[in-house]
Residue, then its C-alpha position, 0 to 999 in steps of 0.5 A: m500613309t499616303p504621301w501628299l506628292e508622288i514623283i512619277l519617274s520612268v526608268a526607261g533610257e540610259g541607266a546613268k541618266c536615271s541615276v542622276t535623277v535619283d541623286s537629285l531626289l535623295a538630295q531634297s531638303a524636305s521629306g514626306f513625298g513618294v516615288v512611283l517608278g514606271d517601266g514597260g517591262e524591259n528594265g526590271e533589274r534597273l527598276v529594282a535597283t532604283r527602288a532600293r536606292l530610294d528606300a535606303g535614302g528614306i523615300a518610299a518608292r513603288c514599282v509599277s509595270p503594266p500587264f501588257k505591252a505599252g507605248r510611251v503615252m500608254l505607259a505614262n497613263w498607266t504609271h500616273a493612274q497607279a499614283r495615290a497622292a493628291w499631287l503628281k510631279p512627272l520626271r524623265a530619266g535625266d531630269t533633276l530637281k534643285p534641293d529645295t524644290v519639294q519644300r517650296l512646292h509643299e509650302h505653295v500648295t499649303r498656302r494655295p490649296a486651290a492651285q491645280l497646276i504649278r509651273m516651276g521650270g523657268e523664270l517668271p515673265a516680266g510683269a507676270p503675277a505668280t497666279l495666272t488665270p487662263g486668260d493671263f496664261l495665254a497672254h504671258f505664254p502665247p502657245r507656239g511650236g515646242w511650247p509649253g515645255g514637257a510635263g517635267e516643268f510642271a506639277f499638277q493635282r491628280a484629280a485635274w489630270c484624271a478629269l482631262g482623261g490623262y495624256a492624249p494618245q492621239f498626240a503621242a509626240c507632244a502629249e505632255s505639252h498638250l496636257c499642261l496646256m489644257l490644264a492651264l486653259h481649264h484652271g490657270c497656272d501658279q508659278l514658283a519663281g526660279s528654275l527649279v527643274n533641269c529637264g535633261g531627258d533626251e528626246e528622239v529625233a523622230l519625236c521632234w519631227r512628229r511634234a511639229l506636225e501634231w502641234r497644229l492639231v493641238m492648237k486647233q483643239a486649244q482654239i475650239f476650247c478658247h472659243n467655247a470658254k470665251l477666252p481670247w484667240p488668237p492670244r494677245p501677248v503682253s507688251r514687254 
């Protein structure tokens, strides 16, 4: 039976960080979700051990490894493409979910089946509605360097991810931020109150520098999209 949600988890990185993430998945108050474990081929033993822990806890887990050498973005695209669920929730080793995260997410998508992108990584801005149109999204979350957070703060429909072509390899350092920004500009964004995700995964210093350089190109693409979609640019922030 295909689960409604699959957690996409890369087992790359320190084993202790991956274990912390798995602990938070095993502690979820709701069941009925699955986990897709991705690996570039260097962590075969950890992949098997992680799957065994999840299976023992009653969580269906699958291991996927591309039949070719893959960089970070290509591996993420490959792993997401192997998912079968309607909803995807990416995590990095070290990220953790609060125990009621999956339950609250399921309640929300049942109540709002039209939702395509859901943010769950922070408090709601003052005056922001729980459901944001693309224009509202730009007003309450004006894009800036380092924003939005990584994909770990979001869940999205697999169909919406596919329609955008997945993560953009040309933005290797900020592919996750670019994806979530473009999903929000296409579909708007729903929000779950409270910070349900702790993004504890480490980021390489080199990626931080590259992110700053790539973000200008991301902003240019967002500007072109907003112009064509007749969305305000530059965004007009909401007065606090």
